[in-house]
Every structure is written in C-alpha cells, then in structure tokens.
C-alpha positions as CSV (number, residue, x, y, z in Angstrom):
1,M,-4.4,-17.6,-20.0
2,R,-5.6,-14.6,-21.5
3,Q,-7.3,-16.4,-24.2
4,A,-9.4,-18.0,-21.9
5,E,-10.8,-15.0,-20.3
6,E,-11.4,-13.6,-23.9
7,Y,-13.2,-16.7,-24.6
8,Y,-15.5,-16.5,-20.8
9,R,-16.1,-13.1,-21.4
10,L,-17.5,-12.9,-25.1
11,D,-19.3,-15.8,-23.7
12,K,-20.5,-14.3,-20.4
13,A,-21.9,-10.7,-22.9
14,Q,-24.9,-9.5,-22.3
15,N,-25.2,-7.0,-24.5
16,F,-23.1,-4.9,-27.6
17,G,-20.8,-3.0,-25.2
18,E,-20.0,-6.1,-23.0
19,W,-18.9,-8.3,-26.2
20,R,-16.7,-5.3,-27.4
21,D,-15.4,-4.5,-24.0
22,A,-14.2,-8.6,-24.1
23,L,-13.0,-8.1,-27.8
24,R,-10.4,-5.6,-26.0
25,L,-8.5,-8.1,-24.5
26,Q,-6.9,-8.9,-27.9
27,A,-5.9,-12.4,-26.9
28,L,-7.7,-13.9,-29.8
29,P,-5.9,-12.2,-32.6
30,S,-6.5,-13.9,-36.0
31,I,-10.3,-14.7,-35.7
32,N,-12.8,-13.0,-38.1
33,Y,-16.0,-11.9,-35.8
34,I,-19.4,-11.1,-36.7
35,Y,-22.0,-10.3,-34.1
36,A,-25.8,-9.8,-34.1
37,D,-28.5,-9.1,-31.4
38,K,-32.3,-9.2,-30.5
39,Q,-32.3,-5.3,-30.8
40,G,-31.0,-5.4,-34.3
41,N,-27.0,-4.7,-33.9
42,I,-24.7,-6.2,-35.7
43,S,-21.1,-5.6,-36.0
44,Y,-18.0,-6.9,-38.0
45,V,-14.5,-7.2,-36.4
46,Y,-11.4,-8.1,-38.7
47,N,-9.6,-9.3,-35.3
48,G,-6.2,-8.8,-35.9
49,L,-3.0,-8.1,-33.7
50,F,-1.3,-5.6,-35.6
51,P,2.5,-4.3,-34.3
52,V,2.6,-0.2,-34.8
53,R,5.4,0.0,-37.3
54,K,7.3,2.6,-38.3
55,P,5.8,4.6,-41.8
56,G,8.3,4.9,-44.8
57,F,9.6,1.2,-44.9
58,D,8.4,-1.7,-47.0
59,W,7.5,-4.0,-44.0
60,Q,6.4,-6.6,-46.2
61,G,10.1,-7.0,-47.3
62,I,13.7,-6.9,-45.0
63,L,14.5,-4.2,-42.9
64,P,18.0,-3.7,-41.2
65,G,18.7,-5.6,-38.1
66,D,21.0,-2.4,-36.5
67,R,18.4,0.3,-36.1
68,S,16.6,0.3,-32.5
69,D,13.8,2.6,-34.0
70,L,12.3,0.0,-36.2
71,I,11.6,-2.6,-33.4
72,W,8.2,-1.8,-32.6
73,T,7.0,-2.1,-28.8
74,K,3.2,-1.8,-28.9
75,Y,-0.1,-3.0,-30.8
76,V,-2.5,-1.1,-32.6
77,P,-5.2,-0.5,-30.0
78,F,-8.7,-2.7,-30.8
79,D,-10.8,0.8,-31.2
80,D,-8.6,1.0,-34.4
81,I,-8.6,-2.0,-35.9
82,P,-10.8,-2.4,-39.2
83,Q,-14.4,-3.3,-37.9
84,L,-18.3,-2.0,-39.0
85,V,-21.2,-1.4,-36.8
86,N,-24.6,-1.1,-38.0
87,P,-24.0,-0.4,-41.6
88,N,-26.5,1.1,-43.4
89,S,-26.7,-2.2,-45.7
90,G,-28.0,-4.0,-43.5
91,Y,-25.4,-6.9,-43.4
92,V,-21.9,-7.6,-42.9
93,F,-19.6,-10.9,-43.8
94,N,-16.2,-12.2,-44.0
95,S,-15.2,-15.2,-45.9
96,N,-11.3,-15.1,-45.3
97,N,-11.6,-12.0,-47.9
98,T,-10.7,-8.2,-47.4
99,P,-12.3,-6.4,-44.5
100,F,-12.7,-3.6,-47.0
101,Q,-15.2,-5.6,-48.7
102,A,-17.5,-6.6,-45.9
103,T,-21.1,-5.0,-46.1
104,G,-22.6,-2.9,-48.9
105,A,-20.3,-0.9,-51.3
106,N,-21.4,2.4,-50.0
107,D,-20.6,1.1,-46.3
108,N,-17.1,-0.5,-46.5
109,L,-14.1,0.7,-44.9
110,K,-11.2,2.8,-47.3
111,P,-8.0,1.5,-47.3
112,A,-7.0,4.9,-47.3
113,D,-8.1,5.1,-43.6
114,F,-5.7,3.0,-42.7
115,P,-1.7,2.7,-42.7
116,S,0.1,0.3,-45.2
117,W,2.4,-0.8,-42.2
118,M,-0.7,-2.7,-41.0
119,G,-0.3,-5.0,-43.8
120,I,-4.2,-5.3,-44.3
121,Q,-5.3,-8.6,-46.7
122,T,-6.9,-7.2,-50.0
123,N,-7.6,-10.7,-51.6
124,M,-11.5,-11.5,-52.5
125,T,-12.7,-15.2,-52.3
126,N,-15.6,-16.8,-54.7
127,R,-17.3,-16.9,-50.9
128,A,-16.8,-13.5,-50.3
129,Y,-18.1,-12.7,-54.3
130,R,-20.7,-14.9,-53.9
131,A,-21.8,-13.6,-50.3
132,E,-22.0,-9.9,-52.5
133,E,-24.2,-11.3,-55.5
134,T,-26.8,-13.3,-52.9
135,F,-26.7,-11.5,-49.5
136,G,-25.5,-8.2,-50.8
137,A,-28.0,-8.3,-54.2
138,D,-31.1,-9.6,-52.2
139,T,-32.7,-6.2,-50.4
140,S,-35.3,-8.2,-48.7
141,I,-34.3,-11.9,-47.5
142,T,-36.3,-14.5,-46.1
143,A,-35.1,-17.2,-43.5
144,D,-35.5,-19.5,-46.4
145,E,-33.6,-17.5,-48.7
146,F,-30.7,-17.5,-46.1
147,R,-31.1,-20.6,-46.1
148,K,-30.7,-21.0,-49.4
149,Y,-28.0,-18.4,-50.1
150,K,-25.9,-20.3,-47.1
151,Y,-25.4,-23.9,-49.5
152,D,-24.6,-21.3,-53.0
153,D,-22.8,-24.1,-55.0
154,A,-21.6,-21.7,-57.3
155,Y,-18.6,-19.8,-58.3
156,S,-18.3,-16.1,-59.4
157,K,-17.5,-15.4,-62.8
158,R,-15.0,-13.1,-61.0
159,S,-13.6,-16.5,-59.6
160,E,-10.0,-17.7,-59.8
161,M,-12.0,-21.0,-61.2
162,A,-13.6,-18.6,-63.9
163,A,-10.5,-17.2,-65.0
164,M,-8.8,-20.6,-65.1
165,I,-12.0,-21.8,-67.3
166,A,-11.3,-18.7,-69.4
167,K,-7.7,-19.4,-69.7
168,V,-7.8,-23.4,-70.3
169,T,-10.3,-22.8,-73.0
170,A,-8.2,-20.5,-74.8
171,E,-5.8,-22.7,-76.1
172,D,-5.5,-24.5,-78.8
173,P,-6.6,-28.5,-78.3
174,G,-5.0,-29.6,-81.5
175,N,-5.4,-33.3,-82.1
176,D,-6.5,-34.0,-78.8
177,A,-9.9,-35.0,-79.0
178,D,-10.6,-35.4,-75.1
179,L,-9.0,-31.7,-74.6
180,K,-11.4,-30.4,-76.8
181,Q,-14.0,-31.8,-75.0
182,A,-13.1,-31.0,-71.6
183,Q,-12.8,-27.7,-73.1
184,A,-16.7,-28.0,-74.7
185,I,-17.9,-29.1,-71.3
186,L,-16.0,-26.4,-69.2
187,K,-17.2,-23.4,-71.8
188,N,-21.0,-24.8,-71.2
189,W,-20.6,-25.4,-67.4
190,N,-22.9,-23.0,-65.2
191,M,-19.8,-23.2,-62.6
192,E,-22.3,-25.0,-60.3
193,T,-21.3,-27.7,-57.7
194,N,-24.6,-29.8,-57.4
195,I,-24.3,-33.5,-57.6
196,A,-26.0,-33.6,-60.5
197,S,-23.3,-31.5,-62.4
198,R,-21.6,-32.8,-65.6
199,G,-18.7,-30.3,-65.2
200,A,-18.1,-29.8,-61.6
201,A,-15.5,-32.9,-61.5
202,L,-13.8,-31.6,-64.5
203,G,-13.8,-28.0,-62.8
204,V,-12.5,-28.8,-59.7
205,L,-10.1,-31.6,-60.4
206,M,-8.4,-28.9,-62.5
207,A,-8.5,-25.9,-60.1
208,E,-8.0,-27.3,-56.7
209,P,-4.3,-27.9,-57.2
210,V,-4.0,-24.7,-58.6
211,V,-5.7,-22.8,-55.2
212,M,-4.5,-25.3,-53.1
213,A,-0.7,-24.8,-54.3
214,E,-1.5,-20.8,-53.4
215,L,-3.0,-20.9,-50.1
216,K,0.0,-22.6,-49.6
217,D,2.5,-20.2,-51.1
218,T,4.3,-22.7,-53.0
219,P,4.7,-23.4,-57.0
220,A,1.0,-23.4,-58.4
221,P,0.6,-25.9,-61.4
222,D,-0.2,-24.7,-64.8
223,P,-4.1,-25.1,-65.3
224,M,-3.7,-26.8,-68.8
225,E,-1.6,-29.4,-66.9
226,T,-3.7,-30.2,-64.0
227,L,-6.7,-30.3,-66.8
228,K,-5.2,-33.1,-68.6
229,T,-4.5,-35.0,-64.8
230,A,-8.6,-34.5,-64.4
231,I,-9.0,-35.7,-68.0
232,K,-6.9,-39.2,-67.3
233,T,-8.2,-39.8,-64.0
234,L,-11.6,-39.3,-64.7
235,K,-11.5,-41.5,-67.8
236,T,-9.9,-43.8,-65.7
237,H,-12.0,-44.8,-63.1
238,F,-15.2,-43.4,-64.6
239,G,-15.1,-44.1,-67.8
240,R,-15.9,-40.5,-69.2
241,I,-14.5,-37.1,-68.5
242,D,-17.9,-36.0,-67.8
243,P,-19.7,-37.8,-64.6
244,E,-22.1,-36.9,-62.5
245,W,-20.6,-34.8,-59.9
246,G,-21.9,-36.7,-56.8
247,Q,-20.1,-39.6,-58.3
248,V,-17.0,-38.0,-57.5
249,N,-17.5,-35.9,-54.8
250,R,-18.4,-38.3,-51.4
251,F,-19.3,-37.8,-47.9
252,R,-18.4,-40.8,-45.8
253,R,-18.5,-41.5,-41.9
254,G,-18.2,-44.9,-40.4
255,T,-20.9,-46.5,-42.8
256,F,-22.5,-43.7,-44.0
257,D,-21.3,-43.2,-47.7
258,A,-23.7,-40.3,-50.0
259,P,-22.7,-37.7,-52.8
260,I,-22.5,-34.3,-51.3
261,D,-23.2,-30.9,-53.4
262,G,-20.7,-28.3,-53.0
263,G,-16.2,-28.1,-53.6
264,P,-13.7,-25.7,-52.4
265,D,-14.3,-22.6,-51.7
266,T,-18.1,-22.3,-52.7
267,Y,-20.8,-21.3,-49.5
268,R,-21.1,-25.0,-49.3
269,A,-17.6,-25.4,-48.5
270,V,-16.7,-29.1,-49.4
271,Y,-13.1,-30.1,-49.5
272,G,-12.2,-33.3,-50.7
273,E,-8.9,-35.6,-50.3
274,P,-8.9,-38.1,-53.7
275,Q,-9.2,-41.7,-53.0
276,K,-7.7,-44.6,-55.2
277,D,-10.9,-45.1,-56.7
278,G,-10.9,-41.5,-58.3
279,T,-13.5,-40.1,-55.6
280,L,-12.9,-37.5,-53.2
281,T,-13.7,-37.7,-49.6
282,A,-15.0,-34.8,-47.8
283,V,-12.7,-33.9,-45.4
284,A,-13.1,-30.2,-44.7
285,G,-15.1,-27.1,-45.6
286,D,-18.5,-27.2,-43.9
287,T,-18.4,-27.9,-40.3
288,F,-21.3,-27.2,-37.2
289,I,-23.7,-24.9,-38.6
290,M,-26.1,-22.5,-36.8
291,F,-29.1,-20.5,-38.3
292,V,-30.0,-18.2,-35.8
293,Q,-32.9,-15.6,-35.9
294,W,-35.3,-13.2,-33.6
295,D,-38.8,-13.1,-34.1
296,A,-40.3,-9.4,-34.0
297,H,-40.4,-9.9,-29.9
298,G,-36.8,-10.5,-29.5
299,K,-37.5,-14.2,-28.8
300,L,-34.7,-16.4,-29.8
301,S,-35.0,-19.7,-32.2
302,S,-32.3,-21.2,-33.9
303,Q,-31.4,-24.7,-35.9
304,S,-28.4,-26.4,-36.1
305,I,-26.5,-29.3,-37.4
306,H,-22.7,-30.9,-37.1
307,Q,-21.2,-32.8,-40.0
308,F,-21.0,-36.2,-38.0
309,G,-22.7,-36.1,-34.5
310,S,-21.7,-35.4,-31.1
311,A,-19.5,-38.6,-30.4
312,T,-16.7,-37.2,-32.9
313,L,-14.0,-40.2,-31.7
314,D,-16.0,-43.1,-30.9
315,K,-16.9,-44.8,-33.9
316,N,-19.6,-47.2,-31.0
317,S,-21.6,-44.4,-30.3
318,P,-24.9,-44.1,-32.0
319,H,-24.1,-40.5,-32.3
320,Y,-20.5,-41.2,-34.1
321,A,-23.0,-40.7,-37.7
322,D,-26.1,-39.7,-36.8
323,Q,-26.0,-36.1,-38.0
324,S,-24.6,-37.3,-41.3
325,P,-27.6,-37.8,-43.2
326,L,-29.5,-34.1,-42.6
327,F,-25.9,-32.2,-42.9
328,V,-25.6,-34.3,-46.6
329,A,-29.0,-33.0,-47.0
330,E,-28.6,-29.5,-46.2
331,K,-31.0,-29.5,-43.1
332,T,-30.7,-28.9,-39.5
333,K,-32.4,-29.6,-36.2
334,P,-34.1,-27.3,-34.1
335,V,-31.9,-26.0,-30.6
336,L,-33.8,-27.1,-27.2
337,F,-33.0,-24.4,-25.0
338,T,-35.6,-25.2,-22.3
339,A,-36.5,-27.9,-20.1
340,D,-39.7,-28.0,-21.7
341,E,-38.7,-28.0,-25.1
342,L,-36.1,-30.9,-23.8
343,K,-38.8,-33.2,-22.9
344,G,-39.2,-36.6,-24.9
345,H,-35.6,-35.7,-25.9
346,V,-33.6,-36.7,-23.3
347,V,-32.3,-39.9,-22.9
348,E,-30.2,-40.0,-19.5
349,D,-30.4,-37.2,-17.0
350,Y,-27.5,-37.1,-14.1
351,R,-24.7,-35.0,-12.5
352,P,-21.1,-35.7,-13.0
353,G,-20.0,-38.1,-11.1
354,E,-23.0,-39.9,-9.6
355,R,-24.1,-43.2,-10.9
356,H,-26.8,-43.0,-13.8
357,K,-28.8,-45.4,-15.9
358,V,-30.5,-45.1,-19.4
359,T,-34.2,-44.4,-18.8
360,P,-36.8,-45.0,-20.8
C-alpha cells in the first residue's frame, strides 16, 4: 500500500521539496528518478533501498549464519543514498549505469563517500557513454539537438560492442573467405544502427547473444562463434552478410511492418526477437517517449509518442497501432493539456457509467 501512496504523493507534488518528501517514503526502491521543474531545478536520485550492514565483511560473498551481529535491522535513510541536486554542469542522466557517472565529471559523486557495504553498481552502459558524448559534450543544446541526441543510434568507442569488434577482427581468418569479409565489414562499420547501415546486422547479431547472457548472469558465448552464426543466418536469409539493417531490424504491430533504426543499448533502443525468416521483430527498448520543456516565462509544453497506441490489447481498435508509424519515424505529437487545446480532437465526451454515443 505504501507504493501506491508514494506514487500518489509524487503525482501530487507541487514543488521540489514535496517531490523529495514523497521519495522519503522509500516504498519504490530500484527505480531511478530524474527531476526537473520550471524554476530550473534538476535532480537525480539513485533510488535504492540499502540495508545498513556491518563494515569489514565481504557482503558479496557468503557470511556466517551464526552471528546475530551480522543481521541488519534498518535501511540507509533517503538523504544518505546517492543523489545529485542542481550540479554546475547543468544536466543529469541515468541509463542503467553507475551513479558515480551521472553528470559532468567535476560534479560526479565520489565512491569514497559511500561505504562499500552498500554495494553500489560501478558499470557503464553504451547509452551512458553516449549520454556523455552527446548531451555531456554539448555546452548549449537546442530543443532540436536534444531530440537528435535522444534518438542517437550509435555505439561508443568505449562500449562493449567496440571491444568485441576489436577482438574478432584481430583473429586470423585463415582460409575462411566469409569471415575475412565479415572482419572487413566490422572494421569499416561506423557503429551506427540506422536502417541503411550495412555493418549493423553483423555487429548486432554477433554482440546481442553475448550481452544478453551477461545480463542474465549465464555463461557468455565467444563473440567469434556468435559472429560465425550471424554470418550463416544472414547468408541463408538475405544472400549476403551485409544486408541493410532495415531489412533485418523490423517493427511489427498488427498489419504494420516497417524497418526501424536503433539497436540494443543504443539511445534509440531496439531489442529484436529472431524470426524464422532471419529478421528481428522489435519487442523491447523504446516505448513511451515524452519531450518536456518550459519557455522563458515558465510555460510548459510537451510532445509524446507511444510505440503502439492507446489500445494496447484490443486488435480491433483503430488505436491499436495508430501511433506506430510516428514512433518508427522518430516523430511525436503534441500533448494537449487544456479544454481549448482539446477542441476538434475529442471523439467521445461522457462520464464513466453514463450511456454515450460517438459525436461527429
């Protein structure tokens, strides 16, 4: 019940202080929060629920079960968990990465300020690296640039993808002509996943099985073996090992079927499920997207898009996939706040429980 209460208080918060008071309930752990308001306040909260553990022990290992002094009885208070408030850099971000890299380098939290027994993550994702290389590297960002960075479809040179490419291209291909060609393709690939790319198919099909195994904490396959599997799949179904990424990476919803930019762990996040015809159908990644901004007078405006539409389960509804074409095209629609803005857009107007009819 406290979870519902915290959601309610977060939704009803009128200012930064009320928002933080809602988070102090600590009933929604493991959800990272980013905050912004018209006054220009920004904040990031690494919203974990951390037991207060006894120092001096390896809490990632096995501890003796016959010591009552190792039984924790309380949690770290909200004000002591990792969080940033109005850093000088002017931006905060989270992409499932460590909270110690969540803003400009000079403003980042320091690991030494938090006890090791909290077990705070230290890893970076490709999206986090790209956040630093796009939003973080640009000192003056327009609304159009902000949108462009959100739909970034590249892999960083610091990413695991780059490391895998370096590994497989360093191998001796021997007499394997297909492998030699694949290595050349990956060496020349700019590590972008737009639909016209002729390197993305090999790169993603090679890397995704490795990354997914690591996420599931299962033994990861050798990238060289997954590359050979990718070569075989692409030759079988597309007659070549460098088809355009849009031929492979598909977005499907009802009768709608279109190529889509993006890939696993890019900011244009698209995770595909393999199909019998060798293509991938997007099943995870980007979903609801909203761009929010305030003008110089504090007036709020926003644009949004849903990957499907408002009728997520009713295949017979006109709203089952009506937003999908905009979603694939990386476009959005205005969010209408007021009665005046809604004029001309209302199809039905009724109170729940009343009989109603569709109006012209």
